[in-house]
C-alpha positions in Angstrom: 0.0 0.0 0.0 1.3 3.4 -0.9 1.5 6.0 1.9 0.1 9.4 1.2 2.2 12.5 2.0 -0.1 13.4 4.9 0.0 10.0 6.5 1.0 9.8 10.2 3.9 7.5 9.1 5.7 10.6 7.8 7.6 12.9 10.1 5.5 16.0 10.8 5.7 18.0 7.7 5.5 21.4 9.5 8.7 20.7 11.4 10.5 19.5 8.3 9.4 22.5 6.3 10.4 24.9 9.1 13.9 23.4 9.3 14.3 23.6 5.6 13.0 27.2 5.5 15.3 28.4 8.3 18.4 26.6 6.9 17.7 27.8 3.4 17.1 31.4 4.5 20.4 31.5 6.5 22.4 30.1 3.7 20.9 32.4 1.1 21.2 35.5 3.1 24.8 34.7 3.9 25.6 34.2 0.2 23.7 37.4 -0.9 25.5 39.6 1.7 28.9 38.3 0.5 27.9 38.7 -3.1 27.0 42.3 -2.3 30.5 42.7 -1.0 31.9 41.5 -4.3 32.7 37.9 -3.3 31.9 35.4 -6.0 33.5 31.9 -5.6 32.3 28.4 -4.8 32.3 29.2 -1.0 29.6 31.8 -1.7 27.8 30.4 -4.8 27.2 26.9 -3.4 25.5 28.2 -0.2 23.3 30.3 -2.4 22.4 27.2 -4.5 21.9 25.0 -1.4 19.8 27.7 0.3 17.6 28.2 -2.7 17.1 24.4 -3.0 16.2 24.1 0.7 13.6 26.9 0.4 12.1 25.3 -2.7 12.0 21.9 -1.1 10.3 23.3 2.0 7.8 25.0 -0.2 7.1 21.9 -2.4 7.6 19.3 0.4 4.2 17.6 0.0 4.5 17.5 -3.8 8.0 16.1 -3.6 6.8 13.3 -1.2 4.0 12.4 -3.7 6.6 12.2 -6.5 8.8 10.1 -4.3 6.0 7.6 -3.7 4.8 7.5 -7.3 7.4 4.9 -8.4 10.0 2.7 -6.6 12.7 4.2 -8.8 11.8 7.7 -7.5 12.1 6.4 -3.9 15.5 5.0 -4.7 16.7 8.2 -6.3 15.4 10.2 -3.3 17.3 7.9 -0.9 20.5 7.9 -2.9 20.4 11.7 -3.3 20.3 12.2 0.5 23.0 9.6 1.1 25.2 11.3 -1.4 24.6 14.7 0.2 25.4 13.2 3.6 28.7 11.6 2.4 29.7 14.9 0.8 28.8 16.9 4.0 30.9 14.4 6.1 33.8 14.9 3.8 33.6 18.7 4.2 33.5 18.4 8.0 36.5 16.0 7.9 38.4 18.5 5.7 37.6 21.4 8.1 38.7 19.4 11.1 42.2 19.1 9.4 42.4 22.9 9.2 42.0 23.7 12.9 45.5 22.9 14.1 47.6 24.1 11.1 50.1 26.8 11.3 52.3 28.6 13.8 51.9 31.9 15.6 54.5 34.7 14.9 56.1 34.1 18.3 56.6 30.4 17.5 58.6 30.9 14.3 62.3 30.2 14.6 64.8 32.6 12.9 64.2 32.9 9.1 65.8 34.9 6.3 62.6 35.7 4.5 58.8 36.0 5.1 56.6 35.2 2.1 53.1 36.6 2.2 50.7 34.8 -0.2 48.2 36.9 -2.1 44.4 36.7 -1.6 42.6 39.6 -3.2 42.3 43.4 -3.4 39.4 45.8 -4.0 39.7 49.5 -5.0 43.4 49.6 -4.2 43.1 48.1 -0.8 43.6 44.6 0.6 40.4 42.6 1.2 39.8 41.6 4.9 41.4 38.1 4.4 44.5 39.6 2.8 44.7 42.4 5.4 44.7 39.7 8.1 47.7 38.0 6.4 49.5 41.3 6.2 48.9 42.1 9.8 50.2 38.7 10.8 53.3 39.2 8.6 53.9 42.6 10.1 53.9 41.1 13.6 56.4 38.5 12.5 58.5 41.1 10.7 58.9 43.1 13.9 60.0 40.0 15.8 62.5 39.2 13.1 63.8 42.6 11.9 66.5 41.2 9.5 64.1 39.1 7.4 63.1 40.2 3.9 59.3 40.3 3.3 58.1 39.0 -0.1 54.6 40.1 -1.0 53.0 38.2 -3.9 50.3 38.8 -6.4 49.6 40.1 -9.9 46.9 42.6 -11.0 43.4 41.5 -9.9 40.4 42.0 -12.2 39.3 45.6 -12.2 42.5 46.9 -10.4 45.2 49.1 -11.8 47.9 48.0 -9.4 49.3 44.6 -8.6 48.4 42.9 -5.3 52.1 43.1 -4.4 52.1 46.9 -4.8 49.0 47.2 -2.7 50.3 44.9 -0.1 53.6 46.7 0.1 51.9 50.1 0.6 49.7 48.6 3.3 52.7 47.3 5.2 54.5 50.6 4.9 51.6 52.9 5.8 49.8 50.7 8.4 52.8 49.0 10.1 55.8 51.2 9.2 57.7 48.5 7.4 60.8 49.9 5.7 60.7 49.8 1.8 64.1 48.2 1.6 62.8 45.1 3.4 60.1 44.5 0.8 60.4 42.2 -2.2 57.5 42.7 -4.7 56.5 39.7 -6.8 54.0 41.3 -9.2 53.1 38.7 -11.8 51.6 35.7 -10.1 48.0 34.6 -10.5 48.0 31.5 -8.2 49.5 30.1 -5.0 51.8 28.0 -7.0 53.1 31.0 -8.9 53.3 33.1 -5.7 55.8 30.6 -4.3 57.6 29.9 -7.6 58.1 33.5 -8.8 59.1 34.9 -5.4 62.1 32.6 -5.1 64.4 34.2 -7.7 63.5 37.6 -6.4 64.6 36.6 -2.9 67.7 35.0 -4.4 68.7 38.4 -5.8 68.7 39.7 -2.2 71.0 36.9 -1.1 68.4 34.4 0.3 69.5 30.9 -0.7 66.9 28.4 -2.0 67.5 26.2 1.1 67.3 29.1 3.6 64.6 29.0 6.2 61.4 30.9 5.2 58.2 31.7 6.9 55.1 31.4 4.7 52.2 33.5 5.8 48.7 32.7 4.7 45.2 32.3 6.0 44.6 29.3 8.4 42.3 27.6 5.8 44.9 28.0 3.0 48.0 26.7 4.7 47.4 23.0 4.0 47.4 23.5 0.2 50.2 26.1 0.3 52.5 23.8 2.2 51.8 20.9 -0.2 52.7 23.2 -3.1 55.8 24.4 -1.3 56.8 20.7 -0.8 56.4 19.9 -4.5 58.7 22.9 -5.3 61.3 21.3 -3.0 61.5 24.0 -0.4 63.2 22.3 2.5 62.6 24.7 5.5 59.2 26.3 5.3 57.4 27.4 8.5 53.7 27.9 8.0 52.3 31.0 9.8 48.5 31.1 10.2 46.6 34.3 9.8 43.0 34.3 11.2 40.2 34.3 8.8 37.5 37.0 9.6 34.5 35.4 11.1 32.1 36.9 8.6 33.7 35.0 5.8 35.3 32.1 7.7 33.1 29.2 6.7 32.6 30.4 3.2 36.4 30.6 2.8 36.8 27.1 4.3 34.2 25.8 1.8 35.9 27.5 -1.1 39.2 25.9 0.0 37.6 22.4 0.0 37.0 22.8 -3.7 40.3 24.5 -4.3 42.2 21.6 -2.7 40.3 19.1 -4.8 41.1 21.2 -7.9 44.8 21.4 -7.0 44.9 17.6 -6.5 43.3 17.0 -9.9 45.8 19.3 -11.5 48.7 17.7 -9.8 49.7 20.9 -7.8 49.5 19.1 -4.4 
């Protein structure tokens, strides 16, 4: 006998629809706010898609349940879809758990000859909050290690007139009083891999050997991928330094990194 969607055997539809509506609204509002701030990446677009899907499912819940019960195949597809989503969600949570303990604080870094600050993004000639956090962390480390050169990395972002490196250097000079002669500007890179690769010869011109100890500053969520890339480029003494991710974008950034890590693995970068 086929159960109807309003049968007592089903969980109370009002509770289910309320949960879907609340979850969907939170995800969608989060994504729309960040889109309004100019953030467009998988860590923002996917929550928008999931939020919209949850709202639609809550709205059409009874109709979807009738579709599910119309044919055995539909019921199997429904079950498999939720199982797949559950497995994916568990994989995201497992990946996030790996990010929590990565990286050193500036006070924990042993003496190094150079500090490499990986790029992240600029807007209207200023670092975005994630990049500003990396620069603030690098500045703290630079004051603890006053003889280390500071390599700032990044090419010209879309819509910008200056490279990330130039904007980063100006921020360090104006906000933290870092001397210009300590700064090494790598102004061509468009990826983490190139950040690391193209900064090495520039540091070598300043007398920093390829095997010299280096501190690599990036966001907490980004260090796993950055360290894997550095290892593939045969850098022997790299100390990862974690900059905090602003709370407003933290979980979106971590979700974006999940896909970035998968992409880098497929491309053989990590």
